[in-house]
N, C-alpha and C positions, 0 to 999 in steps of 0.2 A: 931483500925487498919482496914482499908478497904483493903480487899484482893480480887482481881479479878482472882479467880482460879476456874475452873470447870474441872471435869474429862473428859479427851479426849477419854474416852473409856466407853463402857457399862459394864465393869467389876467392880463390887462394891468395891473390895479391892484395886483397883488402886487409887481411890480418898482417901480412908481411909488411905492407906499406906503413901501417900504424905502429907496429911493434919492432921492426927491424931496420927501417929506413934511417939512414944517417942524416936525414934532413931535419933532425931534432923533433921527431914526432912525439906527441904527448905520452904515448904508451910505450915508448922506447926507454923503459926504466933502467936497463943496464947501460944506457948511453953507448950502445953498440954502433960503431961506424966502420963500414967496409965498402969501399968504392965498387968492388965486384958485386956485392950483394945489391947495392943500389942500382947498378946497371941491369941486373937480372929483374929486379922488381919493376923498374921503369920500362924495361923491354917488354915485360908481360902486360903492363898497363897499355903501352902503345900498340902491341899486337892485338889486344882485345878490342881496342878502339876501332881498328880497321878490319877485324874479323880474320886475322891470320892465325888459324888454329895451330899450325905446325910450329911457328915461331913462339906462340903463346905457350905451348906444351914444353918446348925446350927451356924456356925461361923459368917456368914454374918448377920443372924438375931440377933445374940448376939451383934455384934459391932454397928449395926444400933440402937438397943434398948438402948445400953449404951450411944450412942451419944444423943439420945432423952432425956434420963434421966439426963445426966450431962451437956448438952449444952455447950461444950467447945468453940463453935463458933456459931454465929447466922446468918443464911442465910437471907439476907434482900430482895434481888431481883435477878432476872435473866435478865440481860440486853439483849436488842435486837440489831441487826446490820441491819440498813436499808441502802440499796444501790440503787442509781439511776444513770443511765448512759445515754449518748446520743446514738442515733440510730447506730452510726458508731463504737460503742464499743461492743465487745463480749468476751466471754470466762470466764465470772464471774462464780466462783464455791463457793458454800457455804462450810464452814469448821466448824467442831464441836466446835472449840475453839472461834468462833464468832469474829475472827479478819480478816480483809480484807487481802487477799493474792493476790498480784499483778502479780505473776508469770504466771498465765494463761490468764490474760487480754490482749487483742490485739485491736489495732485501725485499722479499715478497710480503 
């Protein structure tokens, strides 16, 4: 399965919730289920909600370590988006999801 998903956020549990959580997340393409991983992801989300930085860090380190140990998915590459336009085109904006967004592009 080739899955083109990247976290659209700098929040570690965002990617792990959508791609590793056993709650049947849409991007959990390997159908990975591990109650320990779920507890770490849920723990990080709960700690973030109350601002407990120490507990948050422990949970994040835990689920990253578990992903490295179990390798439920293999990141092969990080694709690039190259954009070239004519001089009369402006408004291009880079988006974290690396998809071209035409809404801001204008022709002079």
